[in-house]
N, C-alpha and C positions, 0 to 999 in steps of 0.2 A: 158437857164442856170438854171432857177428856177426849171424846170422839171427834169433836169439831176442831179443836186446836192441836190434837195429837201430842199431848203432854208427855206421855210415857216414851213415845217414840223419840222425842226430843230430849229426854233425860231430865225433865223438870217436873215441878208440882205446882198446884194452884197457889199455895202460900209463897213460893219463890217467885212466881210470876207477878203476883200482887205487889210484893216487896219491890221487885224490879221496876214495875210501872210507877210506883210511888217515887222511887229514886230518880227515874228519868224525868218525872214531872218537876220535882223540885230542882233538878239540875238545870232546867230550861224555863222555869216559871218566870224568870226575870223578863222574858220577852213580853209578858202581859203588860208590864209597866214601861219598859224601855221603848217598845215600838210606838205607842202613842206619843211619847215625848219626842221621838225622832220625826215621825210623819206629820204631826200637828204643826211643825214649823213651816210646812208647805201651805197651810190653810185648811187642811182637813180637820174637822171637829175631833177633838181628842177622845171624847166619849165614844164616837163612832168607831175610831180606830181600835179602841179598847175591845169593843164587841166583835169587830171584824177580825181582830187578831185571834180571839177565842174561837169564833165560828170556823175560821179557816184551819186553825190547829185541830179542832175536834173533827171536822170533816175529813181532812187529809189523814190524820192518825187513825180514825176508824176504818177508812178504806184500807190502810196499810195493815191493820190487824185482822179485819174480817175477810178481806179479799185475798191478801198476800200471805197472811199468817206469819208475819215476821215482826220482831220486837223494835220497830223504828217508830219514832214520833216525828211529826212535821209541825212547822210553825213558820211564820214570816221570818225570812233569814236576815240576820245581822250582816252588814256589808252590803247586801242587796238593798236594804232599806236606806242605808247611807247613800248608795249610788242614786236611788230614787230621789232623795231629798237634795243632796248637795250638787250632784252633776246634772240630773235630768231637769229638776225644777229650778234650782238656784242658778246653776252654770249655764244651761242651754235655754232656759226661759220658758219651759213648757208648763202648763197648768197642771195642777194635781189630777184633774179629771183626764187630761191627755196622757199623763204618766200612768194612770190606772188602765187606760185603754191599751197602752203599750204592753203593760204587764199581762193583761188578758190575752193579747195576741201572742205574747211569749209562751203562755200556757198552752195555746192551741198548737204552736210549733213544737213544743215538747211532746204533746199528745201525738202529733204527726210522726216525729222521729222515733217514737216508742212503738207505735203500731206498725210502722214500716221497717222495724228491726235495725234502724240506724244505730240506736243506742247499744243494742246487742253486738253489732259489728265492732263498735268501738271498744267494748270490753274485751272481745276476742282478739283484738289487734294489740292490746297493751302487753308489752314483754313482761315475763314473770318477775324479772329483777325490779322493774318499775313498779309493778303491782305490790311487791314486798316493801319497797321503799315508801309507797303511798301508806301502807299500814303503819310503818314506823313513823312516818312523817305526821300522821294524824295523831299518834301517840304524843309526839313532841308538841303539836298544836294544842291538844286538849290539856296537857300538863302546863303549858304556857298560859293558857286561859286561866287555869286554876291558880297558878302563882300570881298572875295579875289580879284576879278576883279576890285573892287573899290579902291583897294590899302589900305584898312583900317587896314590890319594886317601885322605884321612883325614877323619874326621867328629867335630865337637865338639858336644856336646848338653848341655842344662841338666840336671844330676843330679836336681833337684827335680821334673822333668817326665818322668822315665823310669818305665816299667813293666817290672818284671823277671818274666818268665814262668817256669813250672816248667822246669828244665833249664838255666837260667841265661841264656836269650835275653833281651836288652834291647830294648824298643820305646820309641823316642824320638819326640817330637812334631815339629812343623814348626820348632822353634827350632834344630834340628840345622843346622850349618853345614859345608859341604864345603870342603876346602882341598887344595892340592898338598902331598904329603909332602916331607920333606927327603931328598935323594939321598945318604944316608949309611949305607945298609946293603946287604949283598950281593944280597938278593932284588930290591930296587928297581933296583939297577945292572944286574942280569941282565935285567930287563925292558927297560931302555933299550937294552941291547945287542941283545936280541931284536928290538925294534922297528926298530933301525937296520939289522940284517941283513935283516929281512923286506922292508923298503921299498926297500932298495938292490936286492935281487933282483927285486922287482916292477917297479921303475922300468927296470931293465935287461932286463925281460921274459924272465928265466930260467925255463925250463920246470920245473914242479914247485917253484916258489919257496916256496910256503907250507909244503909238507912238508919241504923242505930247511931252511927257517928254524926250524921246530919241532925238527928233529933237531940242527941246529948249536947252537941255544940250550941244548938239554938237555945236550949234551956240554960246552959251556962252563961250564954250572952245576955240573959235578962238582968241578973244582978250587976253585971259589968256595964250595963247601960248601952250596950251595942244594939240589942234587939229593941225596936221601937214599939212598945205595947200601946202607945197612943193611937196607933193605926187601927186597933181593934174597935175603937169607938167612932172611927170615921165612917161616914156614909159614902158608899160607892156611887151614889147617884145613878142607879141603874135605869130608872125611868127616863132621866134626861139623856142617857146614853142611847136608849132605843129611839128616842125622838131624833137625835143626831144621826142615827144610823139611816134614817129615812132620807137624809141628804146625800149620803154616799152610796147607798144601795142602787146599783144600776147606773151610777153617774159616769161610768166608763163608756157607756153607750149613748149618752145624750148629746146635746148640741155643743157643750163645752168639752166633750170627750171625743169618742171615736168619729163623730160626724165632722168635727173640726180638724182632726188630726192630719188628714190628707188634703185639706182644702187649699193649702199653699203649696204649689208645685215645687217652689224653690226649696222648701223644707223636707220634701219627701225623702231625699237621700239621707238626711240627718235622722229622720224618723226611723228609717230602716236599719241604719247603723246602730241606733240606740237599742232597738228591739233585739238586734243580733247580739249586742253586748250583754243584755239581760239574759238571753237564752243560753249563751255559751257559758256564762258563769254558773247559772242555775244547774244546767246539765251536768258539768263536771264536778260541782260541789257534791251532787247526789251520788254520781258514779264513784267518786273518791271515798265517800262514807261507806257505801256498800262494799267496795273492794277492801277497804282498810279494816273494816270490823266484821264483815260477814264470813269471810273465809277462814280467818284464824280461829274463830269461835265455833265454826261448824254450822252456823245458821244457813249458809249456802254451802252445802257439801259437794263431794265429787259428783254424786248422782244428779244433783241440781245443776251443777256446772255443765254436765253432759247434756241434760235436757235443754239448758239454755242454748247450747251450741247447735244441737241437732234437731230439737223439737220445733213444732210450728204452733202458732197461737200463743196462749198464755199457760203453757204447761209447767213451767218452772216457777219457783218462788221468786227468782230474780226478775222474770218477765212480769209477774204480777206486781212486785214491789216498784218496779220502774213505771208501770202504768199508773199505780196509786199515786206515786209522786208527781206524775205528769199532769194529773187533773187538778191537783191541789192549788196550783198557782192561779188558774183561771177562776176557781171558786173564790179564792181570796180577793181577787181583783173585782169581782162582782159586788162583794160586800164593802170593799174600801180599804184594802191593804196591799202592800208590795208583795214581791215574789214569796211564795211559800215553798219551803224546801225541806228535805230530810235533815234533821238535826244531828250534828256530830255528838252532841250531848247524849244521844241515845246510847252511846257506848257506856255511860254511867250505869244505865239499867242492865245492859248486856253484861257489864262487869259484875253486877249484883246477881247474875244467874238467869236473866231473861232470855228465853230462846224462842218463844212463839208469839203469835199475835195477841195473846191474852195480856201480855205486858202492854201492848199498844192500846188495847181497849181500856185498861185501867188508867193509863195516862190521859186518854181522851175524856174519860169520865171525870177525872180531877180537873181538867181544863174546863169542862162544863160547869162543875160545881164552883170553880173559882170565880165564875161570873157573879155569883151571889156572895161568895166569901172571900173576895179580893183582899180585904184587910188582913185576914188570917194568913193567907198565902204570902202576903207581903212582909210578914214579920220574920220569915225565914231569911237570915242574912246571907250575903255572899260568902261570908267567912265560914259558913256551915257547909255550903255545897262545894266550895273551892277544893277542900281535901279530897272529895270524891273524884273530881276531875283529875287531880294530880295522881291519885292512885290508879285510875283507869289508864291514864297516859303511860305510866310506868309499865303496866301489864302489856300494852300494845307495842311497846318497843321491841318485844320479842320477835317481831317480823323482821327486824334488821339482820337476824342471824342467818336468814336465808339468802342474804345478798353476799356475793363474793367480793369483799372489799379489797382483796389483793389484786383483783383484775380491774384495771382502770376503765375497761369497756363497760363493765357493770357499775363500778363505783361512781363514775362521773355523773351519769344520769340519775342514779339513785340519790346521790348527795343533793343535787339541785332540786329534785322532786321533794325531798324531805325538808330541806332547809327553807326553800321558798314557801312551802306550805305553812310552816310554823311561823316564820318571821315576817312574811308578807300578809299574814293573817287571812289566808285564802287557800282553800283546798284546790280550787281551779287553777290558781297561779302556780302552785306546786306541781300539778300535773302538767301544766304548760312547760315549766322548767325541765321536767323529766323528759317530755316528748322532744323538745328542741335539742337538748344535749344528746339524747339517744340518736336522733337523726344525724347530728354533727359527727358523733363518734363513728357511726356506720359509713358516712360519706368519706371521712378521713382514712378509714380502713379499707376503702374500695369495696364495701359490702352494701352499697345502697340498695341493691336488689333484694336484700333481706328485709327491708322496711316494708311493712304491710301497707297497701294502698290507702286504707282507712287512716292509718297513722300519718301518712303524708298529708292527707286532707285536713285532719284535725290539727296538725302542727301548723299548716298553712293558715288555718282560721285563727289559731291563737296569735300568730304573728300579725295577721291582719287586724285582729282585735287590738293589740297593743298599739299599732299604728293609728288606728281610729281614735282610741282613748287619748293619744298624745295630741290629736288635732282638735278634740272637743273643747 
């Protein structure tokens, strides 16, 4: 194990990697339950999505750990599953089988741009100031997720400006106003207790502080009535789920899927634009996660960065990680779920000390076990994992110190990259903001020649994507 994962070389131990893998799993385990709730609205059997989510997560995360030897976990992405449900199926009228076919094709495109080194060229083209802003922006993003999961925020919106989608989801405009909740219910109080425990442990530098904090908060939540122990006696209906999986497995390729996707010539441009939107978001979500978490922690060090830039094939860890991520989406689509992507919650495990693929292997093993022990996994409340996300977010803000905030040429792109990433709830949108304003600054300064050709192309694609989404 030492020789395979190179633990000593990475400055870690088996126990640290195991604790990190457990931490990552519990930080993202919510997807096992949320993804079926989201995608089942399109008509996909819920039990099938439950299994497809686990299978895609296990496959992608194992490849990340065993092939790339990096501590990142993969699962169907939040945001991408919402796009699948509310835009592609409800808004555009595609069947879930056709949507899965588009996700599969998106995965093939990601494989192509990885093998042909397009992803590598994009990374090399991103200015250092924007890369540092991405790291800090992901810190804000993760902390914001944690604060929301902790239930510390409430939002007030104008009822006359709300749009209610099928399934009851409410979309509010910018009149919505956030505020701090009243600390008068057990769930919020448990969050505060969890935050206190987590940060005391971190300040005292207790080994395994994040994992201990999650466990302690969960236990405290039992007598408070926040942890739902009744879930332990529930039956996950695994047999029924496998039966339903037969409906979704390969559905992307059937008559209702890929075979019908291009049958209507009038819809082909719409199909291509939708696949493009899937691919662009998936690609930059992953790149942002790697750039934001990998460099600061040393997972992708200077030697690896040099190998990425100068080497051929899959010689660097980044090359291998990008390839691992690219194949996961197609695997997920085959089984019946939306785009699989590298999870920003992997930063929780990295914050707990994870540095090698052993972290990912542990996370993958827990995803597999959760197939049989879903009720046990389900009792860990969001209030227990939220403090971990807040803590990791704070740690990642250190990337901002590398940005020269007194120089507007650097500060403007960095600001929009970080702020859009956090408050638009999208890593790819943050990168888009950074790219667009970086190009704008250079043009205004008469330095357009300094913009890398790949950056011009990527920025143009982002602008095109925004135009397309406004027309859908």
